C-alpha positions as CSV (number, residue, x, y, z in Angstrom):
1,M,-26.6,29.7,-24.7
2,E,-25.3,27.0,-21.1
3,K,-24.6,29.8,-18.5
4,F,-21.4,28.6,-16.7
5,A,-22.1,26.1,-12.9
6,V,-20.8,29.9,-10.9
7,P,-21.7,33.0,-10.7
8,K,-19.6,35.5,-12.2
9,R,-20.0,37.1,-8.8
10,N,-18.1,34.7,-6.4
11,M,-15.6,34.1,-9.4
12,I,-14.9,37.9,-8.6
13,L,-14.6,36.9,-4.8
14,V,-12.5,33.7,-5.4
15,C,-10.3,35.8,-7.2
16,A,-10.7,39.3,-5.1
17,G,-9.5,36.0,-1.9
18,L,-7.1,33.9,-4.1
19,A,-4.6,37.3,-4.3
20,V,-5.2,38.0,-0.9
21,I,-3.4,34.8,0.3
22,V,-0.9,35.8,-2.5
23,L,-0.5,39.0,-1.1
24,G,0.4,37.5,2.3
25,Y,2.5,35.1,1.7
26,A,4.2,37.6,-0.7
27,M,4.2,39.2,2.5
28,M,5.6,36.7,5.0
29,A,8.8,35.5,3.1
30,G,12.4,37.2,2.6
31,G,14.1,37.8,5.7
32,G,16.7,35.8,5.0
33,S,20.8,36.1,4.9
34,S,23.2,35.6,2.8
35,D,25.8,34.3,6.2
36,P,24.6,31.5,7.4
37,S,26.6,33.0,10.6
38,V,24.7,36.2,11.2
39,F,21.8,36.1,12.1
40,N,19.0,39.4,10.8
41,P,16.0,40.0,13.4
42,E,13.8,41.4,10.5
43,I,12.8,37.5,11.0
44,F,10.7,38.6,13.5
45,S,9.5,41.9,12.5
46,A,5.7,42.1,12.4
47,R,5.3,42.6,9.4
48,R,6.4,38.4,9.3
49,I,4.5,37.6,12.7
50,T,1.4,39.6,12.9
51,V,0.2,40.8,9.1
52,A,1.0,38.1,6.9
53,P,-1.3,35.7,8.9
54,L,-3.9,36.9,10.0
55,L,-3.9,38.3,5.5
56,I,-3.7,34.9,4.7
57,I,-6.4,33.8,7.1
58,I,-8.3,36.5,5.5
59,G,-7.8,35.0,2.1
60,F,-9.2,32.1,3.5
61,A,-12.2,33.0,4.7
62,M,-12.9,35.5,1.6
63,E,-12.5,31.6,-0.6
64,V,-15.4,30.3,1.4
65,A,-17.4,32.9,2.0
66,A,-16.7,33.1,-1.8
67,I,-17.9,29.4,-2.7
68,M,-20.9,29.4,0.1
69,S,-22.1,32.3,-1.4
70,K,-26.6,31.6,-2.7
71,P,-26.2,33.5,-5.9
72,K,-29.1,36.6,-5.8
73,K,-32.7,35.9,-8.0
74,K,-33.4,37.7,-10.6
C-alpha cells in the first residue's frame, strides 16, 4: 500500500484554510445597488473593509502553515 505524500493532518489543515478563505470572500461579496445612480453605504461596512480581508489573510497563513508543517514521527 502506497503512502500519500501529504499526511491526513496537513490535508485537514489545508481544507480548513480553504474554507476560511472562501468564507472571507463570501463576506466581502454583495452590498451593491441594482440602480447605478443610487449610492449604497453598505459597501463600506466594517465586515467588508476589515473582517473579510483579515479572514482571507488568516486563511492563506493557515495554508502556508499546513504545507510547511512536518508530520509527527511515530
